[in-house]
N, C-alpha and C positions, 0 to 999 in steps of 0.2 A: 488120702490127703495130698499126696504128691501131684495127682492129676488135677484136683480141684483148686488148689492153692488158696484156700479160704484164709482170710486174715492177712494175706501177703500184700504189702503196699508197693513194693518194687521187686523186679526180677532182673538179675544180671547173668549173662552167659560169659564164661571165661572162654573166649574163642581160642582155637588151637587145641592141643591136647595137654592134659595135666596128668602127672603121675598120681594115680589114685591110691597108691600106698600111703599117701599123706593122710594124716588124721586132722582133727579139728585145728590144732595149733598150726600145722603146716599150711592148711588151706586159708586160715585167717591171715597168715603171714603173706600169702600170695595176694589176697584182697588188698591188704594195706600197703605192702611194699611194691608190688608190680603194678597194681591198678590205681593206687592212691585213693582208695575208697575206705570207708569206715566199716569194718566187719561187725562192730557193735551197734550198728543202726538197727533198731528194733523192727521186726517184721519185714526185713529185706532178705530175699532168697538169692544166694549165689550158687550157680550151677557149674559143675566141672565135668568134663568128659575125658576118658582115657583114649589111647590109640585105637583100641579095638572097636570103640563106639557102640558097644552093646551094653554099657553100664555108665551110669552117671552118679555123681555125689552132689548133694546139696548141703549148704551150710546156712543156718538160720539162727540169729540171735533172738531169743525170746524175752529178753529183759533181765533174766536171772541166770541164764546159761545158754550154751549153744545146743542146737539140735543138729545132728549129723544124719542126713538122709542118704540112702543108697538104693538104687534101682538097677536091676539087671534084667535085660530082656532074654527070654528063653529062645526066641528066634528073631532074626532081623537085627537092625541096628538103628541108632538115632542118626538123623541127618544133621550133623553138627558143623557149624561154620569153622573151617580149619585155616582160613587165610590170614589170621592176625593173632597177635599176642596181646589183645586188649579185651576189656570187658565191654559188652554191649548191653544196654538196657532194652528189655523187650516188654511188650504189653501182655496182659493176661490172655488175649486172643492169640498172640504169637506163641505164648507159652503152650497153649492148647494144641497149636499146630505141631510144636516140637514133640509133645507127648503122643501125637498121632503118627510121628515119623517123618514130618516135613521139616525142612530147614526154615526156621522162622525169619532169618535175616535175608535169605534169598530163596524163597520157595519156588520150586520148579514144578509147574503143572504141565503135563504132556498135552500138547495141542492135537486135536482131532482134525484131520483134513476134511474139507467139505464133501468130498466124494465118498467118505466112509458112511455106510448106512448102519443104522442101529436096529 
């Protein structure tokens, strides 16, 4: 479900790092207090990443309650935008880049020099 994002209308990244010990109430408080967004907007996914960047939490209001999602990578880490303390809205395509390990806000693709043969 986390990779597909079916039924999700908007996706926001909480740039920077978040203390992932926070639960539903703490994350909803960040959404409302720090980002001035409505955590009760239906089918809007808010994503948070900790300092280690190998795990993320998602907060989703389903209309009758919150869904708290948690994903931990067994190896590697998420390429998470760390430069700001704001929420950035991303598209579903950018969300899929994030789930593949790329930074959706500033994806970096290694350029191949023209002299390199395949």
